[in-house]
NUROVEX-172942 format. One record per atom (N, C-alpha, C): residue in one letter; x, y, z. Coordinates in steps of 0.001 Angstrom, whole numbers, plus 500000, padded with zeros to 6 digits. Each point is the difference from the previous one (the first is absolute). Example, Ala and Ser with C-alpha at 12.3 -4.5 7.8 and 13.67 -1.06 7.14 Angstrom:
<vodos>
a513190494310507800a499110501190500000a500900501200500000s499650501050499280s500820501190500060s499230501090500730
</vodos>
This chain:
<vodos>
m185815667904169287m499561499379498764m498637500568499656g499900500584498814g498742500564499549g499156498970499264f498784500394499702f499054499108499313f500539499529498658f500598500902499231f500467499641498666f501265499132500026d500683499984501118d501171499127500130d499613498524499912l498746499700500326l499526498617499921l499998499485498571f499900500905499041f499888499603498601f501308500084499232k501036500428500658k501299500063499346k500524498594499784k500671499846498897k500595498700499705k501111499738501004q499886498867500674q501016499652500978q501079499170499330e501211500227500439e501122499254499434e499954498560500494a500255499096499076a500058498587500368a501297499754500753p499979499084500953p501255499701500699p500994499386499023p501271500206500229p500997499436499078p499937498477500028p500277499379498863p499983498534499989p501103499455500887p499786498826500584p501047499438500852p501247499691499176s501121500006500661s501246499688499296s500712498881500731g500998499449499352g500773498931500608g499606498643499462p500527498934500601p499776498650499491p498530499582500029d499250500438501020d498586499638500061d499224500614498851a500344501214499635a499332500663498881a500333499297498689e501237499587499861e500411499284498788e499241498684499883l499908499276501098l499287498727499989l498516500223499710s499408500998500608s498580500305499757s499757500309498533a500895500762499398a499854500340498579a500115498746499135l500911499113500351l500171498768499225l498790499075500161v499467499901501198v498816499164500229v498829500536499185a499872501311499912a498934500591499184a500173499620498531k501239499903499544k500261499639498603k499665498542499697l499859499184501032l499636498602499778l498588499861499436k499203501059500100k498632499980499470k499896500721498656d501115500408499441d500004500718498724d499495499079498882p499232500542499047p499518499156498907p501106499494499066d501141500664499982d501102499616499120d500841498910500668p500083498811499393p500779498924500612p501475500340500182k500551500846499127k501409500377500135k500224500787501285v499039500842500359v500103500781501236v499902499068501203r499073499050499951r499857499033501094r501260499151500139l500550499571498883l501219499189499995l501152500762500652d500196501241499580d501073500824500561d499802500203501499a498767500245500412a499717500206501423a500329498737500798c499633498833499480c500322498737500674c501503499847500181q500745500280498946q501452499843500058q500622500971500997r499515501215500005r500550501001500921r499626499695501448i498787499482500210i499594499612501354i500843498825500475g500217499020499144g500824498855500360g501406500411500399a500535500997499314a501350500479500309a500077500650501379m498873500421500530m499977500621501333m500060498945501112k499781498748499624k500068498847500908k499164500208501260s500570499826501181s499198500009501230s499330501351500262r500543501083499449r499365501311500177r498631500057499328a499747499060499075a498748499988499245a499009498968500531a500191499552501227a499137498953500556a498525500389499979s499705501274500166s498597500433500019s499341499917498626a500775499782498947a499458499891498638a499550498580499670r500212499072500913r499672498594499711r498552499792499557p498993500562500658p498622499764499553p499753500469498562a500570501133499643a499824500520498636a500696499099498980l501159499480500366l500713499095499098l499258498671499848e499399499524501088e499242498745499939e498867500092498980e499376501158499904e498924500197499025e500520499862498570l501238500389499769l500561499974498646l500506498630499572i500031499065500905i500463498667499624i499030499358499011v498785500515499919v499021499510499014v499705501073498942d500944500886499759d499849501067498999d499837499386498608p499208500640499126p499842499487498638p501310499949499205d500960500840500357d501285500020499307d500963499054500718g500486498993499304g500874498994500601g501285500563500567d500576500997499329d501245500594500494d499772500704501339v498839500622500133v499668500671501260v499826498962501110c499341498870499667c499842498912500980c501353499544500523l500921499760499082l501331499539500389l500744501045500818a499888501266499596a500690501064500725a499429500160501404a498686499854500147a499378500098501321a500456498850500887a500046498799499433a500454498835500763a501464500153500404e500823500499499094e501417500200500314e500171501058501084a499224501079499917a500080501054501017a499600499444501363m498933499199500028m499574499376501253m501119499117500558s500635499240499132s501080499119500418s501164500800500588l500382501085499343l501097500830500502l499663500596501366i498766500454500153i499576500591501269i500008498952501106l499407498842499720l499914498951501017l501374499459500395r500888499843499018r501361499533500318r500739501014500869a499814501278499690a500670501048500790a499454500027501426i498713499780500137i499407499977501350i500515498782500768d500077498859499327d500480498762500644d501450500129500480t500824500676499231t501410500118500386t500188500938501195k499010500838500265k500093500899501159k499680499288501307r499379498851499915r499601499278501237r501161499282500611
</vodos>
């Protein structure tokens, strides 16, 4: 490795793939300024049920969202996740 190799643009690692990557992308959308994007993310996370258990803290924050539809969608997603976890016990 030469001196100038230090200044070459390094390639970024590829983004993760699979269900964890999908969930991470959806959790990031929960902070979007557009309520429609947040609403859609809540619904999609809820559909993942127990696989989305790690999204619970982010959904809890949205239960007091300024948009009422987002509040309801976050609460419903939490309910779907918790029910799915309960049925696994």
